[in-house]
VOLUM-202847 format. One record per residue: x, z, y of N, C-alpha, C, O, CB in turn. Coordinates in steps of 0.02 Angstrom, whole numbers, padded with zeros to 5 digits, always signed. Glycine has a CB too. Layout:
XZYXZYXZYXZYXZY/...
//
This chain:
-00478-01572+02414-00538-01551+02379-00543-01475+02386-00495-01439+02371-00538-01574+02304/-00600-01451+02408-00607-01379+02414-00634-01349+02349-00655-01385+02304-00654-01361+02473/-00633-01283+02345-00653-01249+02284-00725-01264+02264-00740-01272+02205-00644-01174+02292/-00770-01267+02313-00840-01282+02297-00847-01350+02265-00887-01358+02218-00883-01278+02359/-00810-01399+02289-00813-01466+02260-00785-01467+02190-00812-01500+02145-00775-01516+02305/-00731-01430+02179-00701-01426+02113-00748-01391+02064-00755-01411+02006-00633-01389+02116/-00780-01338+02087-00829-01302+02045-00887-01348+02027-00910-01348+01970-00855-01238+02080/-00911-01387+02076-00965-01435+02062-00944-01486+02009-00983-01503+01965-00986-01471+02126/-00882-01510+02014-00856-01557+01965-00854-01525+01895-00876-01555+01846-00785-01581+01985/-00828-01464+01892-00824-01430+01827-00893-01413+01800-00903-01415+01739-00782-01365+01834/-00940-01397+01843-01009-01384+01820-01039-01448+01789-01073-01445+01738-01053-01360+01879/-01025-01505+01821-01050-01568+01793-01019-01583+01725-01053-01605+01680-01035-01626+01842/-00953-01570+01718-00920-01581+01654-00946-01532+01602-00954-01550+01543-00844-01573+01662/-00958-01470+01622-00987-01420+01576-01055-01444+01550-01069-01440+01491-00993-01351+01611/-01096-01469+01596-01162-01495+01577-01154-01554+01528-01191-01560+01480-01202-01517+01639/-01105-01597+01541-01093-01654+01497-01072-01631+01427-01094-01660+01377-01038-01700+01526/-01030-01579+01423-01010-01553+01358-01071-01523+01321-01080-01535+01261-00954-01499+01366/-01113-01485+01357-01172-01456+01326-01219-01511+01302-01246-01507+01247-01209-01410+01376/-01228-01563+01342-01271-01619+01321-01242-01654+01260-01280-01675+01216-01278-01670+01378/-01176-01659+01256-01144-01689+01198-01155-01646+01135-01168-01672+01081-01069-01699+01211/-01149-01580+01144-01162-01535+01087-01233-01546+01062-01244-01552+01001-01152-01461+01107/-01280-01548+01107-01350-01556+01088-01362-01624+01056-01397-01628+01005-01396-01548+01149/-01334-01676+01085-01344-01744+01058-01314-01752+00989-01338-01793+00949-01313-01796+01106/-01262-01714+00974-01229-01719+00909-01252-01665+00860-01223-01657+00807-01154-01713+00919/-01305-01629+00878-01332-01578+00832-01285-01520+00820-01287-01489+00767-01349-01610+00767/-01244-01504+00869-01195-01450+00862-01211-01391+00908-01165-01357+00931-01125-01476+00876/-01274-01379+00921-01293-01326+00967-01352-01286+00938-01399-01270+00974-01310-01354+01037/-01348-01270+00874-01405-01239+00839-01425-01172+00871-01484-01160+00883-01388-01228+00766/-01376-01129+00883-01392-01062+00909-01385-01057+00984-01411-01010+01014-01347-01011+00876/-01351-01104+01016-01339-01102+01087-01280-01058+01106-01263-01053+01165-01400-01077+01123/-01248-01026+01057-01192-00981+01072-01131-01018+01099-01097-00993+01144-01172-00944+01009/-01118-01077+01073-01061-01115+01097-01070-01133+01171-01024-01125+01211-01050-01179+01056/-01129-01157+01189-01142-01175+01258-01134-01115+01304-01110-01121+01360-01213-01204+01266/-01155-01056+01281-01149-00996+01322-01076-00976+01333-01060-00941+01381-01186-00938+01289/-01032-00998+01288-00961-00980+01293-00922-01027+01338-00862-01015+01350-00930-00978+01225/-00953-01080+01362-00919-01124+01410-00923-01091+01478-00977-01078+01504-00953-01196+01412/-00865-01077+01507-00864-01040+01570-00817-01074+01620-00768-01106+01601-00844-00968+01559/-00834-01065+01682-00790-01088+01736-00759-01025+01766-00795-00980+01789-00828-01130+01791/-00694-01021+01765-00659-00962+01790-00618-00980+01851-00593-01036+01859-00614-00932+01735/-00613-00932+01895-00572-00939+01955-00525-00880+01959-00543-00824+01941-00616-00944+02019/-00466-00893+01982-00418-00839+01991-00355-00866+02023-00326-00916+02001-00401-00806+01923/-00334-00834+02076-00276-00859+02112-00289-00928+02138-00339-00940+02173-00213-00858+02067/-00246-00974+02121-00254-01044+02142-00285-01087+02087-00285-01149+02094-00187-01073+02163/-00310-01057+02034-00334-01096+01977-00410-01091+01970-00440-01037+01978-00301-01072+01913/-00440-01147+01955-00511-01151+01936-00512-01194+01873-00484-01249+01873-00557-01181+01994/-00543-01168+01821-00542-01207+01759-00605-01198+01718-00641-01148+01723-00482-01187+01717/-00618-01249+01677-00672-01246+01629-00642-01222+01564-00597-01254+01536-00708-01316+01620/-00667-01166+01539-00640-01138+01477-00690-01150+01420-00750-01139+01427-00626-01062+01485/-00663-01172+01364-00702-01186+01304-00677-01140+01248-00618-01124+01245-00696-01261+01284/-00723-01120+01203-00699-01080+01146-00652-01122+01103-00662-01182+01095-00759-01054+01104/-00601-01090+01076-00549-01125+01038-00576-01166+00979-00548-01218+00963-00500-01077+01013/-00628-01143+00948-00654-01178+00889-00688-01243+00905-00704-01282+00860-00701-01133+00851/-00701-01257+00969-00737-01318+00987-00698-01380+00965-00729-01431+00948-00749-01321+01062/-00633-01377+00965-00593-01435+00943-00610-01451+00870-00611-01509+00851-00517-01421+00951/-00624-01399+00830-00641-01410+00760-00709-01445+00752-00720-01481+00704-00643-01344+00722/-00754-01434+00800-00818-01469+00797-00807-01545+00801-00845-01583+00771-00864-01446+00854/-00756-01566+00838-00742-01637+00844-00697-01663+00788-00712-01714+00758-00709-01651+00911/-00642-01628+00775-00592-01654+00728-00604-01631+00656-00576-01661+00610-00524-01632+00750/-00644-01580+00647-00654-01553+00580-00596-01506+00561-00554-01489+00602-00660-01609+00529/-00596-01486+00499-00544-01443+00474-00535-01455+00400-00580-01479+00366-00559-01368+00487/-00477-01439+00376-00462-01447+00305-00488-01388+00265-00516-01341+00292-00387-01456+00293/-00479-01392+00199-00498-01336+00156-00462-01271+00177-00409-01273+00207-00483-01352+00082/-00492-01215+00160-00463-01151+00176-00402-01138+00133-00404-01148+00072-00515-01094+00167/-00347-01117+00164-00286-01103+00126-00293-01037+00089-00335-00995+00106-00224-01101+00173/-00251-01028+00039-00255-00968-00003-00240-00904+00036-00268-00851+00020-00207-00973-00061/-00198-00908+00086-00179-00848+00125-00210-00849+00195-00180-00824+00242-00103-00844+00130/-00270-00877+00201-00303-00882+00266-00320-00813+00294-00338-00767+00257-00366-00925+00260/-00314-00807+00359-00333-00746+00395-00407-00753+00414-00429-00805+00439-00288-00735+00458/-00444-00700+00402-00516-00701+00418-00526-00710+00493-00488-00684+00534-00551-00636+00394/-00577-00747+00511-00593-00757+00581-00629-00697+00610-00646-00650+00574-00636-00820+00590/-00641-00699+00674-00677-00645+00707-00731-00676+00751-00714-00702+00804-00629-00599+00748/-00794-00675+00732-00821-00644+00672-00805-00687+00610-00788-00745+00616-00897-00635+00678/-00810-00657+00551-00795-00694+00490-00839-00756+00483-00896-00757+00508-00804-00648+00429/-00813-00806+00449-00848-00870+00442-00918-00860+00412-00965-00892+00434-00808-00918+00399/-00925-00816+00363-00990-00807+00332-01043-00783+00382-01101-00804+00378-00985-00756+00274/-01023-00741+00430-01071-00719+00481-01091-00777+00526-01149-00784+00545-01040-00663+00523/-01042-00819+00544-01058-00876+00587-01103-00926+00550-01148-00955+00580-00993-00912+00610/-01090-00935+00486-01132-00981+00446-01203-00953+00440-01251-00991+00447-01101-00992+00376/-01210-00888+00429-01277-00859+00424-01315-00867+00490-01374-00884+00490-01272-00784+00405/-01281-00856+00545-01313-00863+00611-01334-00935+00622-01390-00948+00644-01265-00840+00667/-01290-00982+00606-01306-01053+00612-01365-01070+00566-01412-01105+00586-01244-01097+00596/-01362-01046+00504-01415-01060+00456-01483-01034+00479-01534-01069+00471-01397-01030+00390/-01484-00974+00506-01548-00946+00531-01577-00991+00585-01638-01003+00587-01537-00874+00559/-01534-01016+00630-01558-01060+00683-01584-01125+00656-01628-01157+00686-01502-01073+00733/-01558-01146+00599-01579-01209+00567-01634-01197+00515-01658-01245+00484-01520-01243+00535/-01654-01134+00503-01705-01119+00453-01678-01118+00382-01716-01126+00334-01760-01169+00458/-01613-01107+00375-01581-01104+00309-01574-01031+00289-01550-00991+00329-01510-01140+00311/-01596-01013+00229-01593-00942+00208-01521-00916+00203-01475-00954+00188-01629-00933+00142/-01514-00851+00215-01448-00819+00211-01413-00831+00144-01352-00838+00141-01454-00745+00224/-01452-00832+00090-01421-00839+00024-01385-00906+00016-01340-00912-00026-01474-00831-00031/-01404-00955+00055-01370-01020+00052-01303-01019+00089-01261-01063+00079-01415-01075+00081/-01292-00969+00131-01231-00965+00172-01168-00963+00128-01117-00994+00144-01233-00904+00217/-01171-00926+00072-01112-00921+00029-01094-00989-00001-01035-01006-00006-01124-00871-00027/-01145-01028-00021-01131-01094-00048-01101-01140+00006-01055-01179-00009-01196-01126-00075/-01125-01134+00067-01098-01174+00122-01026-01154+00135-00983-01196+00144-01141-01165+00186/-01014-01088+00137-00945-01063+00148-00898-01088+00094-00843-01111+00109-00944-00987+00151/-00920-01083+00031-00877-01105-00025-00863-01180-00020-00807-01202-00035-00910-01088-00093/-00912-01219+00001-00902-01291+00009-00850-01304+00064-00806-01346+00056-00968-01326+00026/-00856-01269+00120-00807-01277+00174-00738-01254+00151-00688-01287+00165-00829-01237+00237/-00735-01197+00115-00671-01173+00088-00638-01226+00044-00578-01237+00048-00681-01108+00049/-00678-01259+00003-00652-01307-00045-00639-01376-00014-00587-01406-00028-00701-01314-00103/-00685-01400+00027-00683-01469+00051-00666-01476+00125-00651-01531+00148-00747-01502+00038/-00670-01422+00163-00661-01427+00235-00725-01447+00270-00779-01442+00241-00606-01478+00252/-00719-01468+00332-00776-01487+00373-00758-01552+00408-00704-01557+00438-00795-01431+00425/-00800-01602+00405-00784-01669+00430-00776-01672+00506-00731-01707+00530-00837-01717+00409/-00816-01639+00544-00813-01645+00617-00856-01702+00643-00880-01743+00604-00741-01654+00640/-00866-01704+00708-00908-01755+00739-00869-01786+00797-00870-01760+00853-00975-01725+00765/-00834-01842+00784-00793-01874+00836-00834-01889+00899-00891-01913+00895-00763-01938+00809/-00805-01875+00956-00836-01889+01021-00870-01830+01053-00887-01832+01112-00886-01943+01012/-00879-01776+01015-00915-01718+01041-00881-01690+01104-00915-01665+01149-00921-01664+00987/-00815-01693+01106-00777-01671+01166-00743-01730+01201-00740-01731+01263-00724-01620+01146/-00718-01777+01163-00679-01831+01194-00721-01875+01239-00695-01904+01287-00646-01873+01141/-00786-01881+01225-00828-01921+01270-00841-01885+01337-00828-01914+01389-00894-01938+01236/-00866-01824+01336-00879-01792+01402-00815-01773+01439-00816-01768+01501-00920-01730+01392/-00759-01764+01403-00697-01745+01437-00646-01801+01438-00587-01791+01453-00666-01684+01403/-00669-01861+01422-00625-01920+01424-00616-01946+01495-00653-01927+01540-00653-01975+01380/-00566-01988+01504-00549-02015+01570-00609-02049+01603-00621-02039+01662-00493-02064+01564/-00646-02089+01565-00702-02126+01595-00753-02079+01626-00774-02089+01683-00735-02170+01542/-00773-02027+01588-00823-01981+01615-00795-01939+01672-00829-01927+01722-00849-01937+01559/-00733-01915+01665-00703-01875+01719-00699-01917+01782-00715-01893+01837-00633-01849+01698/-00677-01980+01776-00673-02023+01836-00742-02035+01865-00750-02036+01926-00640-02090+01818/-00793-02045+01823-00861-02056+01847-00884-01995+01887-00916-02002+01939-00909-02070+01788/-00868-01935+01862-00888-01873+01897-00845-01859+01958-00868-01830+02007-00883-01814+01849/-00782-01880+01955-00735-01866+02009-00743-01913+02069-00731-01892+02126-00664-01870+01983/-00763-01974+02058-00768-02024+02112-00811-02000+02170-00789-02005+02227-00796-02088+02085/-00872-01974+02160-00912-01952+02217-00879-01894+02256-00883-01891+02317-00981-01930+02194/-00846-01850+02219-00811-01794+02251-00754-01821+02294-00745-01799+02351-00784-01744+02199/-00716-01867+02268-00659-01895+02305-00682-01935+02366-00650-01935+02418-00616-01938+02259/-00739-01970+02359-00767-02005+02416-00786-01956+02471-00777-01970+02530-00828-02048+02395/-00813-01900+02453-00832-01848+02501-00769-01820+02535-00769-01809+02596-00871-01792+02466/-00717-01808+02496-00654-01783+02524-00625-01834+02572-00603-01817+02627-00603-01767+02467/-00625-01898+02552-00598-01951+02595-00638-01956+02660-00608-01964+02714-00598-02018+02558/-00703-01952+02656-00744-01956+02716-00729-01898+02763-00725-01907+02824-00819-01957+02697/-00720-01838+02736-00704-01779+02777-00635-01787+02809-00626-01769+02867-00706-01714+02734/-00587-01814+02773-00520-01825+02801-00522-01876+02857-00491-01867+02909-00471-01849+02746/-00558-01930+02846-00564-01982+02898-00597-01953+02960-00575-01966+03016-00604-02044+02872/-00649-01914+02949-00683-01882+03005-00635-01837+03045-00636-01837+03106-00744-01842+02980/-00593-01799+03009-00545-01755+03042-00492-01795+03079-00471-01777+03134-00511-01709+02991/-00470-01851+03049-00417-01891+03079-00439-01926+03142-00401-01931+03190-00392-01941+03030/-00500-01951+03143-00523-01988+03202-00560-01943+03250-00581-01964+03304-00567-02047+03181/-00569-01880+03232-00598-01832+03277-00672-01839+03292-00695-01821+03346-00562-01834+03340/-00708-01865+03246-00780-01874+03256-00819-01828+03212-00881-01828+03214-00801-01945+03244/
//
């Protein structure tokens, strides 16, 4: 498999993740989708996701007493999300306090469906068929 084929595969998976975010109502501001990147360096090509994306799927527990503030702080992220949803800034503190006290439930499937074996195999099969056809062509000299 050449780099262009691998990049095409990762682009398709990136699109699947973005579609999953949208389908699950987790793309209010579009910032998460913008942070999905395909990086190349040396012999590696990879799809990079922001670390907090796992929390969108699995959720998180209540905030611990000695929690370290995020960057940006959670209240800023909540205000930004709220603005995109038409929720006033003054409601952000109530939302933050609820998350601090109760955690966040998460949305199962938001990552596991687009990055699961079934979808990866579905995306990978055409690429592998192309690779196999090129190898056969090279082997038989046609």
